[in-house]
Structure formats: C-alpha cells, structure tokens
Backbone as a printed PyTorch tensor [residue, N CA C, xyz], in Angstrom:
tensor([[[114.1050, 121.9860,  91.6540],
         [113.3470, 121.4540,  90.5510],
         [113.8430, 122.1180,  89.2700]],

        [[114.1490, 121.3190,  88.2980],
         [114.6920, 121.8290,  87.0480],
         [113.6030, 122.4960,  86.2250]],

        [[113.9740, 123.5980,  85.5650],
         [113.0190, 124.3050,  84.7190],
         [112.9640, 123.6380,  83.3590]],

        [[111.7650, 123.6080,  82.7800],
         [111.6060, 123.0210,  81.4560],
         [111.3670, 124.1290,  80.4480]],

        [[111.7360, 123.8630,  79.2370],
         [111.5310, 124.8500,  78.1780],
         [110.0500, 124.8860,  77.7970]],

        [[109.6020, 125.9850,  77.2000],
         [108.1890, 126.0580,  76.7930],
         [107.8060, 124.9330,  75.8280]],

        [[108.6810, 124.5660,  74.9260],
         [108.3960, 123.4760,  73.9900],
         [108.2070, 122.1580,  74.7230]],

        [[109.0880, 121.8860,  75.6670],
         [108.9890, 120.6490,  76.4650],
         [107.7050, 120.6550,  77.3020]],

        [[107.3620, 121.8250,  77.8410],
         [106.1320, 121.9490,  78.6210],
         [104.9070, 121.6140,  77.7700]],

        [[104.8500, 122.1530,  76.5480],
         [103.7280, 121.8720,  75.6590],
         [103.6510, 120.3940,  75.2950]],

        [[104.7890, 119.7570,  75.1330],
         [104.7940, 118.3120,  74.8640],
         [104.2080, 117.5490,  76.0420]],

        [[104.5680, 117.9590,  77.2460],
         [104.0500, 117.2900,  78.4400],
         [102.5380, 117.5150,  78.5800]],

        [[102.1030, 118.7260,  78.2570],
         [100.6690, 119.0170,  78.3260],
         [ 99.9100, 118.1530,  77.3350]],

        [[100.4000, 118.0390,  76.1090],
         [ 99.7520, 117.1850,  75.1130],
         [ 99.7210, 115.7270,  75.5580]],

        [[100.8000, 115.2560,  76.1510],
         [100.8610, 113.8650,  76.6130],
         [ 99.8240, 113.6200,  77.7100]],

        [[ 99.6720, 114.5800,  78.6250],
         [ 98.6890, 114.4270,  79.6980],
         [ 97.2660, 114.5300,  79.1560]],

        [[ 97.0400, 115.4320,  78.2130],
         [ 95.7020, 115.5850,  77.6280],
         [ 95.2920, 114.3330,  76.8640]],

        [[ 96.2510, 113.6240,  76.3050],
         [ 95.9470, 112.3950,  75.5750],
         [ 95.4870, 111.2810,  76.5240]],

        [[ 95.8470, 111.3870,  77.7960],
         [ 95.4680, 110.3630,  78.7770],
         [ 94.0390, 110.5570,  79.3070]],

        [[ 93.4580, 111.7270,  79.0550],
         [ 92.1340, 112.0510,  79.6000],
         [ 91.0660, 111.2250,  78.8900]],

        [[ 90.1460, 110.6780,  79.6780],
         [ 88.9980, 109.9590,  79.1240],
         [ 87.8140, 110.9090,  79.1410]],

        [[ 87.4070, 111.3700,  77.9710],
         [ 86.3140, 112.3240,  77.8690],
         [ 84.9860, 111.5920,  77.8480]],

        [[ 83.9440, 112.1680,  78.4800],
         [ 82.6340, 111.5170,  78.4710],
         [ 82.0010, 111.5850,  77.0820]],

        [[ 81.1480, 110.6170,  76.8230],
         [ 80.4290, 110.6220,  75.5520],
         [ 79.3090, 111.6620,  75.6160]],

        [[ 78.7160, 111.9320,  74.4740],
         [ 77.6200, 112.9110,  74.4260],
         [ 76.4510, 112.4370,  75.2740]],

        [[ 76.1510, 111.1370,  75.2200],
         [ 75.0370, 110.5840,  76.0010],
         [ 75.3110, 110.7260,  77.4980]],

        [[ 76.5320, 110.4120,  77.9280],
         [ 76.8780, 110.5480,  79.3450],
         [ 76.7420, 112.0010,  79.8040]],

        [[ 77.1610, 112.9210,  78.9610],
         [ 77.0630, 114.3420,  79.3050],
         [ 75.6090, 114.7700,  79.4300]],

        [[ 74.7610, 114.3410,  78.4970],
         [ 73.3430, 114.7110,  78.5530],
         [ 72.6550, 114.1110,  79.7670]],

        [[ 72.9510, 112.8490,  80.0710],
         [ 72.3290, 112.1970,  81.2340],
         [ 72.7640, 112.8800,  82.5210]],

        [[ 74.0410, 113.1900,  82.6260],
         [ 74.5510, 113.8450,  83.8290],
         [ 73.9440, 115.2330,  83.9900]],

        [[ 73.8260, 115.9720,  82.8990],
         [ 73.2200, 117.3020,  82.9470],
         [ 71.7550, 117.2140,  83.3700]],

        [[ 71.0290, 116.2470,  82.8250],
         [ 69.6240, 116.0700,  83.2010],
         [ 69.4970, 115.7300,  84.6820]],

        [[ 70.3830, 114.9030,  85.1850],
         [ 70.3390, 114.5400,  86.6060],
         [ 70.6190, 115.7530,  87.4970]],

        [[ 71.5310, 116.6150,  87.0840],
         [ 71.8140, 117.8190,  87.8650],
         [ 70.5780, 118.7130,  87.9210]],

        [[ 69.9230, 118.9210,  86.7750],
         [ 68.7100, 119.7410,  86.7650],
         [ 67.6050, 119.0940,  87.5970]],

        [[ 67.4370, 117.7840,  87.4960],
         [ 66.4170, 117.0880,  88.2720],
         [ 66.6730, 117.2370,  89.7710]],

        [[ 67.9220, 117.0610,  90.1880],
         [ 68.2430, 117.1830,  91.6120],
         [ 68.0620, 118.6180,  92.0980]],

        [[ 68.3170, 119.6010,  91.2340],
         [ 68.0900, 121.0000,  91.6110],
         [ 66.6050, 121.2530,  91.8380]],

        [[ 65.7530, 120.6830,  90.9930],
         [ 64.3060, 120.8380,  91.1530],
         [ 63.8400, 120.1400,  92.4310]],

        [[ 64.3120, 118.9240,  92.6700],
         [ 63.9290, 118.1780,  93.8730],
         [ 64.3750, 118.9300,  95.1270]],

        [[ 65.6010, 119.4420,  95.1170],
         [ 66.1080, 120.1790,  96.2830],
         [ 65.3020, 121.4550,  96.5100]],

        [[ 64.9520, 122.1590,  95.4490],
         [ 64.1890, 123.3940,  95.6180],
         [ 62.7930, 123.1090,  96.1630]],

        [[ 62.1640, 122.0470,  95.7090],
         [ 60.8390, 121.6790,  96.2390],
         [ 60.9480, 121.2800,  97.7080]],

        [[ 61.9790, 120.5110,  98.0490],
         [ 62.1920, 120.1080,  99.4420],
         [ 62.3520, 121.3280, 100.3350]],

        [[ 63.2020, 122.2730,  99.9190],
         [ 63.4300, 123.4520, 100.7520],
         [ 62.2190, 124.3760, 100.7880]],

        [[ 61.4220, 124.3990,  99.7380],
         [ 60.1810, 125.1760,  99.7520],
         [ 59.2460, 124.6440, 100.8390]],

        [[ 59.0340, 123.3200, 100.8530],
         [ 58.1370, 122.7410, 101.8540],
         [ 58.7180, 122.8360, 103.2560]],

        [[ 60.0270, 122.6740, 103.3850],
         [ 60.6650, 122.8150, 104.6970],
         [ 60.4740, 124.2280, 105.2280]],

        [[ 60.6570, 125.2200, 104.3610],
         [ 60.4710, 126.6150, 104.7580],
         [ 59.0250, 126.8780, 105.1630]],

        [[ 58.0800, 126.3240, 104.4200],
         [ 56.6670, 126.5240, 104.7490],
         [ 56.3290, 125.9140, 106.1060]],

        [[ 56.8650, 124.7290, 106.3790],
         [ 56.5920, 124.0620, 107.6630],
         [ 57.2170, 124.8510, 108.8130]],

        [[ 58.4660, 125.3000, 108.6400],
         [ 59.1230, 126.0700, 109.7000],
         [ 58.3770, 127.3800, 109.9480]],

        [[ 57.9340, 128.0460, 108.8700],
         [ 57.1790, 129.3000, 109.0150],
         [ 55.8770, 129.0420, 109.7730]],

        [[ 55.1980, 127.9360, 109.4730],
         [ 53.9440, 127.5980, 110.1400],
         [ 54.1840, 127.3390, 111.6290]],

        [[ 55.2440, 126.5670, 111.9610],
         [ 55.5450, 126.2450, 113.3720],
         [ 55.9000, 127.5080, 114.1310]],

        [[ 56.7070, 128.3800, 113.5550],
         [ 57.0690, 129.6220, 114.2340],
         [ 55.8390, 130.4960, 114.4300]],

        [[ 54.9470, 130.5030, 113.4280],
         [ 53.7080, 131.2590, 113.5730],
         [ 52.8630, 130.7440, 114.7280]],

        [[ 52.8180, 129.4250, 114.8720],
         [ 52.0520, 128.8510, 115.9850],
         [ 52.6900, 129.1920, 117.3400]],

        [[ 54.0090, 129.0970, 117.3990],
         [ 54.7070, 129.3630, 118.6550],
         [ 54.5550, 130.8280, 119.0690]],

        [[ 54.6420, 131.7210, 118.1160],
         [ 54.5460, 133.1470, 118.4330],
         [ 53.1130, 133.6490, 118.4560]],

        [[ 52.1570, 132.8130, 118.1040],
         [ 50.7430, 133.2000, 118.1190],
         [ 50.3480, 134.0840, 116.9670]],

        [[ 51.1230, 134.0810, 115.8790],
         [ 50.8300, 134.9260, 114.7410],
         [ 49.8650, 134.2130, 113.7850]],

        [[ 49.9970, 132.8990, 113.6730],
         [ 49.2420, 132.1510, 112.6800],
         [ 47.8690, 131.7220, 113.1270]],

        [[ 46.9980, 132.6460, 113.4700],
         [ 45.6520, 132.2740, 113.9270],
         [ 44.6870, 132.2960, 112.8150]]])
C-alpha cells in the first residue's frame, strides 16, 4: 500500500467529512430525549423485576413471612 503525504491525507479527510450527513438540532434533541426515556423505562422494569425475584426467593427460603 502506497504511503500518502500528510497534505494528501488531510485532503482525503476533508473530502470524507464533506460526505457526512449531520443530524439537525431537532433530530439530536428527539434522539437524546428517547435515550433518557428508555433509560427510565429500563430502570423501572429492572426495579420491579428485582422486587419480584426477591419476593419469590424469600418465599422459597421461608424468609418472607
């Protein structure tokens, strides 16, 4: 593979960066909100799952009387 000069490399980087489609501000905000919402939903799900498993284990071991 042939080596490229630093100047040629920077030209190639600029050419590739020009091809990138950046998200709009609205798309970024909506995506960020969805990530936070899914984190909250997942944490609530795992909280209740943990509580149910703890209750079942307590019943099986006779601790939860």
